[in-house]
ZALUMFI-142216 format. One line per 5 residues: number of its first residue (from 1); for each residue x negated, y negated, z of C-alpha. Coordinates in steps of 0.1 Angstrom, whole numbers, plus 5000, padded with zeros to 4 digits. Example, Ala and Ser with C-alpha at 12.3 -4.5 7.8 and 13.67 -1.06 7.14 Angstrom:
2
1	4877 5045 5078 | 4863 5011 5071
***
This chain:
539
1	5002 5001 4999 | 4970 4981 5010 | 4954 4980 4971 | 4994 4976 4955 | 4997 4949 4979
6	4966 4929 4966 | 4969 4935 4931 | 5009 4927 4937 | 4998 4891 4953 | 4971 4892 4921
11	4993 4889 4893 | 5026 4873 4916 | 5005 4847 4918 | 4994 4842 4883 | 5028 4851 4871
16	5043 4822 4893 | 5019 4794 4882 | 5022 4809 4847 | 5058 4805 4852 | 5062 4770 4863
21	5035 4757 4833 | 5054 4776 4814 | 5087 4757 4826 | 5071 4726 4821 | 5058 4736 4788
26	5095 4740 4778 | 5106 4705 4795 | 5083 4687 4770 | 5092 4707 4741 | 5126 4706 4746
31	5121 4662 4748 | 5104 4660 4720 | 5131 4686 4695 | 5160 4689 4721 | 5180 4722 4727
36	5220 4726 4724 | 5232 4712 4684 | 5200 4701 4682 | 5192 4719 4645 | 5151 4709 4648
41	5154 4731 4678 | 5177 4758 4661 | 5149 4754 4633 | 5120 4758 4656 | 5132 4789 4677
46	5136 4810 4645 | 5102 4807 4631 | 5084 4805 4666 | 5103 4839 4677 | 5090 4859 4643
51	5054 4865 4655 | 5069 4881 4686 | 5093 4898 4668 | 5071 4912 4642 | 5041 4918 4673
56	5069 4942 4692 | 5069 4960 4658 | 5029 4972 4666 | 5023 4964 4702 | 5055 4959 4722
61	5064 4992 4746 | 5033 5005 4722 | 5007 4988 4743 | 5029 4998 4779 | 5039 5025 4769
66	5006 5044 4754 | 4978 5025 4758 | 4974 5022 4802 | 4986 5059 4801 | 4958 5070 4777
71	4931 5048 4788 | 4937 5063 4829 | 4934 5101 4808 | 4905 5085 4791 | 4883 5075 4822
76	4880 5108 4826 | 4857 5117 4799 | 4817 5116 4799 | 4813 5086 4789 | 4839 5070 4810
81	4865 5057 4780 | 4837 5037 4764 | 4846 5056 4730 | 4883 5063 4731 | 4885 5015 4739
86	4858 5013 4711 | 4875 5030 4683 | 4906 5019 4699 | 4901 4985 4696 | 4888 4988 4666
91	4918 5002 4643 | 4940 4980 4662 | 4925 4946 4653 | 4921 4959 4621 | 4959 4969 4619
96	4968 4935 4634 | 4943 4915 4604 | 4967 4933 4579 | 4996 4927 4594 | 4995 4890 4600
101	4988 4889 4570 | 5015 4905 4554 | 5038 4888 4574 | 5026 4850 4567 | 5028 4859 4533
106	5067 4872 4538 | 5076 4844 4560 | 5104 4828 4536 | 5121 4862 4537 | 5116 4865 4572
111	5133 4834 4579 | 5161 4845 4558 | 5168 4877 4569 | 5172 4861 4607 | 5192 4829 4593
116	5198 4829 4555 | 5236 4838 4557 | 5250 4809 4577 | 5215 4786 4579 | 5217 4757 4558
121	5188 4747 4533 | 5174 4722 4552 | 5174 4744 4580 | 5158 4774 4566 | 5130 4751 4544
126	5121 4736 4581 | 5122 4768 4599 | 5102 4785 4566 | 5074 4756 4573 | 5072 4763 4611
131	5067 4800 4603 | 5040 4793 4584 | 5019 4779 4606 | 5035 4802 4640 | 5028 4838 4618
136	4993 4839 4628 | 5000 4842 4664 | 5008 4882 4658 | 4968 4885 4658 | 4965 4868 4686
141	4992 4883 4711 | 4975 4915 4699 | 4945 4913 4712 | 4955 4900 4740 | 4986 4922 4749
146	4949 4949 4738 | 4929 4933 4758 | 4946 4925 4793 | 4960 4961 4789 | 4928 4975 4790
151	4919 4957 4820 | 4951 4967 4833 | 4944 5003 4832 | 4916 4995 4850 | 4931 4977 4876
156	4915 4944 4871 | 4952 4927 4865 | 4940 4890 4871 | 4930 4878 4842 | 4959 4891 4819
161	4984 4871 4845 | 4961 4840 4846 | 4957 4837 4808 | 4986 4825 4796 | 4981 4796 4822
166	4954 4781 4797 | 4981 4783 4767 | 5005 4765 4786 | 4986 4740 4791 | 4973 4733 4759
171	5004 4735 4746 | 5018 4706 4771 | 4985 4687 4758 | 5003 4693 4726 | 5040 4685 4729
176	5026 4654 4746 | 5006 4636 4722 | 5033 4646 4692 | 5062 4633 4715 | 5032 4604 4713
181	5024 4599 4686 | 5059 4609 4668 | 5084 4597 4696 | 5117 4620 4699 | 5133 4636 4701
186	5135 4650 4669 | 5165 4668 4667 | 5174 4664 4632 | 5163 4688 4605 | 5156 4658 4584
191	5129 4641 4612 | 5104 4658 4605 | 5072 4652 4585 | 5047 4680 4570 | 5024 4663 4598
196	5048 4666 4628 | 5050 4704 4615 | 5015 4708 4612 | 5009 4692 4648 | 5039 4709 4662
201	5034 4745 4647 | 4991 4744 4650 | 4998 4738 4689 | 5018 4770 4699 | 4997 4789 4682
206	4965 4771 4693 | 4977 4784 4729 | 4981 4818 4719 | 4947 4817 4707 | 4930 4802 4733
211	4951 4829 4756 | 4932 4859 4739 | 4900 4840 4741 | 4903 4837 4777 | 4898 4876 4785
216	4867 4883 4765 | 4848 4866 4789 | 4863 4890 4819 | 4858 4918 4798 | 4827 4930 4815
221	4842 4939 4848 | 4859 4973 4832 | 4819 4984 4830 | 4830 4994 4793 | 4809 4978 4759
226	4831 4968 4736 | 4818 4976 4695 | 4833 4975 4668 | 4835 5014 4659 | 4851 5031 4630
231	4848 5066 4630 | 4885 5070 4642 | 4883 5108 4642 | 4882 5135 4669 | 4888 5110 4697
236	4926 5117 4705 | 4935 5086 4686 | 4961 5108 4669 | 4978 5118 4704 | 4979 5078 4706
241	4995 5077 4672 | 5018 5108 4681 | 5030 5087 4708 | 5036 5057 4698 | 5056 5063 4669
246	5084 5070 4688 | 5079 5035 4706 | 5078 5016 4668 | 5111 5031 4662 | 5121 5018 4696
251	5111 4982 4692 | 5123 4987 4652 | 5158 4994 4673 | 5162 4964 4691 | 5143 4939 4664
256	5173 4950 4644 | 5194 4948 4674 | 5184 4906 4677 | 5186 4903 4635 | 5219 4910 4641
261	5227 4882 4678 | 5204 4858 4651 | 5223 4861 4625 | 5255 4852 4643 | 5237 4827 4666
266	5231 4806 4642 | 5265 4802 4631 | 5266 4776 4660 | 5230 4759 4656 | 5237 4717 4650
271	5275 4727 4672 | 5269 4739 4701 | 5246 4763 4724 | 5225 4784 4698 | 5196 4800 4688
276	5174 4775 4708 | 5195 4782 4736 | 5196 4814 4743 | 5161 4818 4743 | 5153 4791 4770
281	5178 4804 4785 | 5161 4834 4787 | 5133 4819 4797 | 5150 4814 4827 | 5163 4846 4836
286	5127 4857 4822 | 5117 4843 4856 | 5129 4857 4885 | 5118 4891 4863 | 5085 4882 4857
291	5073 4870 4890 | 5088 4894 4910 | 5093 4928 4886 | 5063 4925 4869 | 5043 4915 4897
296	5049 4944 4921 | 5061 4967 4891 | 5027 4966 4873 | 5005 4980 4899 | 5028 5008 4907
301	5034 5016 4867 | 4989 5021 4870 | 4994 5042 4899 | 5027 5062 4887 | 5003 5069 4855
306	4980 5083 4881 | 4995 5107 4900 | 5017 5113 4869 | 4986 5125 4853 | 4970 5144 4882
311	5002 5162 4881 | 5016 5150 4918 | 5052 5146 4910 | 5065 5144 4949 | 5042 5117 4944
316	5060 5100 4915 | 5088 5101 4931 | 5080 5085 4961 | 5064 5059 4940 | 5100 5052 4920
321	5122 5051 4951 | 5101 5031 4966 | 5087 5001 4943 | 5129 5001 4930 | 5137 4989 4968
326	5109 4967 4972 | 5117 4957 4938 | 5155 4948 4941 | 5157 4933 4974 | 5134 4904 4957
331	5157 4904 4925 | 5193 4903 4948 | 5183 4872 4963 | 5168 4860 4928 | 5202 4868 4910
336	5220 4849 4943 | 5199 4819 4939 | 5199 4814 4904 | 5238 4825 4908 | 5248 4789 4922
341	5220 4770 4908 | 5226 4779 4869 | 5237 4744 4860 | 5212 4722 4876 | 5184 4747 4861
346	5200 4749 4834 | 5195 4711 4832 | 5159 4713 4835 | 5163 4726 4798 | 5187 4703 4783
351	5191 4667 4777 | 5225 4661 4790 | 5246 4672 4822 | 5273 4687 4792 | 5247 4706 4774
356	5239 4718 4810 | 5268 4733 4819 | 5271 4749 4781 | 5237 4766 4785 | 5248 4776 4820
361	5273 4796 4806 | 5244 4815 4789 | 5223 4819 4815 | 5249 4833 4838 | 5258 4858 4809
366	5223 4871 4808 | 5221 4875 4847 | 5246 4904 4849 | 5215 4927 4836 | 5188 4915 4862
371	5194 4945 4886 | 5202 4967 4861 | 5166 4957 4845 | 5146 4959 4871 | 5155 4995 4879
376	5146 5005 4846 | 5115 4984 4846 | 5100 5017 4867 | 5125 5044 4850 | 5115 5038 4816
381	5075 5037 4825 | 5078 5065 4847 | 5085 5086 4815 | 5056 5066 4798 | 5037 5079 4826
386	5043 5120 4820 | 5035 5113 4775 | 5071 5108 4772 | 5080 5080 4745 | 5108 5098 4726
391	5133 5096 4756 | 5126 5063 4761 | 5139 5057 4720 | 5167 5077 4724 | 5185 5057 4754
396	5168 5023 4740 | 5185 5032 4706 | 5217 5035 4729 | 5214 5002 4741 | 5208 4985 4706
401	5240 5002 4688 | 5263 4988 4720 | 5244 4953 4714 | 5245 4948 4676 | 5285 4959 4690
406	5286 4936 4712 | 5278 4909 4694 | 5298 4917 4660 | 5326 4920 4691 | 5317 4883 4695
411	5318 4875 4656 | 5348 4888 4660 | 5366 4867 4688 | 5351 4837 4670 | 5369 4844 4636
416	5399 4855 4652 | 5396 4819 4673 | 5394 4832 4707 | 5366 4816 4715 | 5349 4784 4701
421	5314 4783 4683 | 5302 4770 4715 | 5306 4800 4736 | 5288 4829 4712 | 5258 4822 4727
426	5272 4836 4764 | 5297 4857 4748 | 5265 4873 4728 | 5241 4876 4763 | 5269 4893 4784
431	5274 4914 4755 | 5241 4924 4760 | 5235 4920 4799 | 5269 4951 4797 | 5245 4971 4771
436	5211 4970 4788 | 5230 4978 4828 | 5246 5009 4804 | 5212 5020 4795 | 5202 5022 4832
441	5228 5046 4840 | 5215 5074 4813 | 5179 5064 4817 | 5184 5073 4851 | 5204 5100 4846
446	5178 5112 4821 | 5144 5109 4842 | 5167 5130 4874 | 5169 5159 4846 | 5130 5157 4838
451	5122 5154 4876 | 5148 5157 4895 | 5148 5140 4937 | 5153 5107 4929 | 5165 5096 4961
456	5189 5071 4938 | 5215 5079 4972 | 5183 5050 4988 | 5188 5030 4961 | 5219 5026 4959
461	5218 5018 5000 | 5196 4996 4995 | 5216 4980 4971 | 5251 4979 4989 | 5226 4967 5018
466	5210 4936 4998 | 5246 4928 4983 | 5260 4919 5017 | 5236 4895 5025 | 5232 4882 4991
471	5268 4878 4982 | 5278 4853 5010 | 5242 4837 5003 | 5248 4829 4970 | 5284 4813 4978
476	5263 4793 5005 | 5238 4782 4973 | 5271 4771 4955 | 5284 4751 4986 | 5254 4734 4984
481	5257 4721 4949 | 5288 4708 4958 | 5283 4690 4985 | 5251 4677 4966 | 5277 4663 4936
486	5286 4696 4915 | 5285 4692 4873 | 5291 4653 4882 | 5268 4650 4905 | 5223 4638 4912
491	5212 4675 4905 | 5224 4670 4866 | 5215 4633 4862 | 5183 4643 4849 | 5157 4673 4837
496	5129 4664 4874 | 5160 4656 4898 | 5176 4692 4880 | 5144 4712 4892 | 5148 4694 4928
501	5183 4703 4928 | 5173 4739 4918 | 5146 4740 4944 | 5167 4730 4973 | 5199 4755 4964
506	5178 4785 4963 | 5158 4776 4997 | 5195 4779 5010 | 5205 4810 4994 | 5168 4825 5005
511	5174 4810 5040 | 5212 4829 5042 | 5199 4862 5028 | 5164 4864 5045 | 5192 4857 5083
516	5220 4883 5076 | 5190 4911 5067 | 5176 4904 5102 | 5201 4910 5116 | 5204 4941 5097
521	5173 4949 5103 | 5167 4962 5070 | 5136 4983 5065 | 5127 4962 5036 | 5117 4933 5054
526	5084 4944 5071 | 5069 4959 5035 | 5086 4926 5019 | 5066 4909 5046 | 5033 4927 5038
531	5035 4923 5002 | 5038 4881 5007 | 5014 4879 5036 | 4989 4884 5009 | 4998 4858 4987
536	4980 4840 5022 | 4944 4832 5019 | 4919 4852 5031 | 4944 4881 5036
***
């Protein structure tokens, strides 16, 4: 627990600073290009998500699912895994360069694929221009992920978590410079010149490049010598490719589901909450997930991989139960706090109070699945630890089908005039959350069939205990919001006051939550306390 707590503290602190600077980055970006109802913001959102989507086809899931367990196994080789890792990185870099080149050439078609059916010609042209500048991010995201996951597998957790802080700082400086030089907010598609496009797209990509380069500085801590090696036979990369095949298809499924969502969301571009608002609400949603789940769950995943590789199934089961209960302790409090502060939190990423209310509905739609996704994080990665990527593909495919169906339902409701165009994004977010909740139930059942003894009853008991504290804590936070003036109060007057109001509401929620759990003498308080003490200096 000591090593896990220390690792969680390193990751948690880095993630927190990274997310805070990421919030500042987004605030500055919204100031420059707007958010709700801003056509330029939607164009940039479509373009800037393309490298993430293309990268997900080749890396997201593949790296997490395959690289960490395989590097853990490779450390048992006579050379400590040197040959395996050098060949892996050479192959990965070559693949990234080729795919980045193809994606850049195909940028106009990729933009059309996402927004062509509903987007205006002017919006498509601006999104394509942004895409040319953003596509090189695929290469830099890939190198960052390869280096970072390798460092994590060697239990060097800090650099991978802290490097995005530098990316955010670079982006903030660049966005501020764009605002100072060109003015803002530049919300209309017609506002943008080639010089502005180059400045915004180039700044976004430069930040990712620096983020990847920083990890090379810390590579010597691994004790491994990284060098180009094009002899890819005979070192076990075939097994990596076999495992990665399923995660590739899983990424394709998620990409197609996101494609359908974007095609429907673009109908609201320039009219209300659309692609950009959807992404900003997801960013707020991911804040507690990243700080809590990734910081605590990542070290557990490394430990689960080690125990699974050694055949110690009983320890894996104990890791699963312990990690989920610990994560849920924090996550339930986060759900209560974000729900209570949804409007002022959304005000941070919007330019008016009315826009904040529209964005808050999208955020609340996402919030429904925060608890299920927390459980899924551990369940899915346990499959990966056992080298099983096929089963996660199957239950992710199931979830993607549900996401597509829910998006099509939202489109049908819009066509039938059951909902207005301004409610499309919130409806799609809620549909995605329900799909993820069902996916988590199916995934847990499949893992129980695989290894048994998941102690699900202990999770449900913990959730019930946390809910008894979380519901009144959330209501208390909402009461504080109303006392501060509610939707028309000072917490929605501007971005800074929205952030301050969010903090006040969050503190109120936390006090009530911890107070109720203390009355119940919840056993998770001791575990949480030991983890939090790792953040203190000298610990």
